[in-house]
N, C-alpha and C positions, 0 to 999 in steps of 0.2 A: 712245292706244296705250301711250305711256310710263306713264301713270297705272295702266293695267291691269297692266303688268309689275311696277311697284312694289308694287301691292296683292298680287299673287301672291307676290312675294318676301317681304313682311312676313308673309303668312299661312303660308308655308312655314317661316319662322324661328320663328313662334309655335308651330306644330305640333311642330317639333323640340324647342323648349324644353319644351313640354308632355310630350313623349315621355320627356324626361330627368328630369322632376320625380320627387322621392322623398318618401316619407312615413316619418318616424321615430316609433317607438312604444316606450314603456317603462312600467314601474310604479314609482311613487315609493316612498319609505320607508313610507308609509301604505297602500300597495296600490292607489292610484288610478292608472288608466291615463292616460298623457299621450301626445299625438301632435302632430306639427308637420311642416311641409315643410322644416325645417332642424334641425340638431342641437339637442337640448333641454338647457339648462344643468342642470336638476334631475336629469338622467339621467347626469351626468358619472361617477358612481360606481355606475351600475346597468347591468344587461344591456340592450342595445338591439336592437330588430328593425327592419330597414330594408325597406320595401316599395317596389316600383315604382309608378308613378302608376295602373296598372290594378288595383292591389290584390293582385297575386301576390307571394308571399314572395320576397325578393331575397337578404338576407344577415342573419346574426346577429352581433352584437358582444358578446363576453363582458365582464363588469364588470372594471374594472382590478383588478389584484392588490393586496391589502393589504400592508403592510410585512412582516407575519408570513408571508404566503404567498410573497412575493418571496424572503425569507430561506430558507424551506423549499425553494423551487425552486432557489435557488443551491446549497444543501447537496446536493440531489439531483443536480444537474449536476456538482458537485465529486466526489461519490461515484462517479458514472458514469465520469468522467475517470480517477479513481484506479483503478477496476476495469479500465478499458481499458489503462491504463499497466502495471498488474500483469500482465494477460494477455499484453501484448506482451513484457514482461520475461521471463515464464515461457517464451514461445516461443523467445526468444533463448537462454535458459538450457538449454532442451531441445535446441536445435540444437547448442550447444557440448558438451553431455553426450554426444549421439549421435556427434559427431565425435571426441570424446576416447576413448570406450570402444566397442569393437566387440563385446564380449561380457561376460557376468558374470565370466568368468575374468580379463579385463583389470582389472575393478574389484577382484577379490580380490587380484590381484598388486600393484596400487597400494596397497591397504590394508596388505598385508604389508610392502611396502617402507617405507612411512612409519611404521608402528607398530613395526617392528623397531628402527628408529633410536632411538625414544623408550624402548623397552623395555630396550635395551642401556644407555642413559644411566641409567635407573632402577637397573639392576643395579649399575652402577659407583658410583652415589651410595650405595646400600645397603652395598656392600662398604667404601667409605670411611667410612661411618658406624660400621660394626661395628669397624673398626680404630681409629677415633678414640675410641669409647666404651671400648674395651679399654685404650687408652693412658690415658684419663682415669681409669678404675677403678684402675689401678696407682698413679696419682698420689694418688688419694683414700686408698688404703691407706697410703701413706707419710705422708700428712697426719694420719691417725689415730694413727700412731706418733710423731707430733711431729717428724718429720724432713724437713719440707717447707721449703726455703729460699725467700727472696723471689723468686728467679729461677724456681724450680719453681712457685710460686704464680701467677706471671705466665703461665707456660706452661699451667697448669690453666685459667686464665681464657680463654686463646686457644683451648684445646681445647673449652671449654664453648660459646664463640661458634661454633666450627666445627661442633659438633654441631647447634646451632640452625639454622645455615645449611644444612647437609646435609638436615636434616628438612624444611626449607622447600622445598628443591630437589626432594626426593622427592614432597612433596605437590603441588607445581606440575606436575611431570612426569606424575604419575598423573592429575591433572585434565586435562592436555593429551591424554593417551592416551585418556581417556574421551570427550573432545570429538571426537577424531579418529575413533574408532570410531562415534560417533553420526553424524558427517558421512558416513561411508561407508555406514552403515545407510540413511540418507536417500537417498544417491546410488543405492544398489542398488534401493531401493523405487521411486524415480522412474524409473529405467532400465527396470524391469519394467513400469511403467505405460505408458511410451512404447512399448515393444516390443509390449505387448498391444494398444494402440490402433492401431499400425501393421499388425498382423496381422488386426484386426477387419474383417469384410466391409463 
């Protein structure tokens, strides 16, 4: 009786092992089909198809990626991450923009407040430049008459430096004003896009 039980046990184990058996199949570099009941070394860099013992398709394994393919995949993943980060940052920026400005009039008021300060500064610089150049011209007139003392010459040098400084201040301020207007143009454009998207059905 015990022998019969052992026999049945071993038969059941054999059938279980047989049921779990797998067949691996691939084509080598020359196109020859290889198959085995265990992973095939020649197929290490090839696509492999795994079948169950009854011959039905079970699973496909893609060929390992080459170094070039891995790098391309990494670049694609980095690009996707960068795009996702940019989209998240845009959402944060849009929320801040919507919270700061309730209407286009708010944007116009903010633009006027900021640009007026720079415009006033430019006007002051230009007035100072006009006055300095006028004073400089008077000194040059005396110089042409040969009546310019060393002290007056030093003053002319200071006036010339002041003219150069004022012209630089004017140029920098005008560039700042242009950048400021460009910033508000972009703000207004984005605000309109957000508003339009919010109203869309």
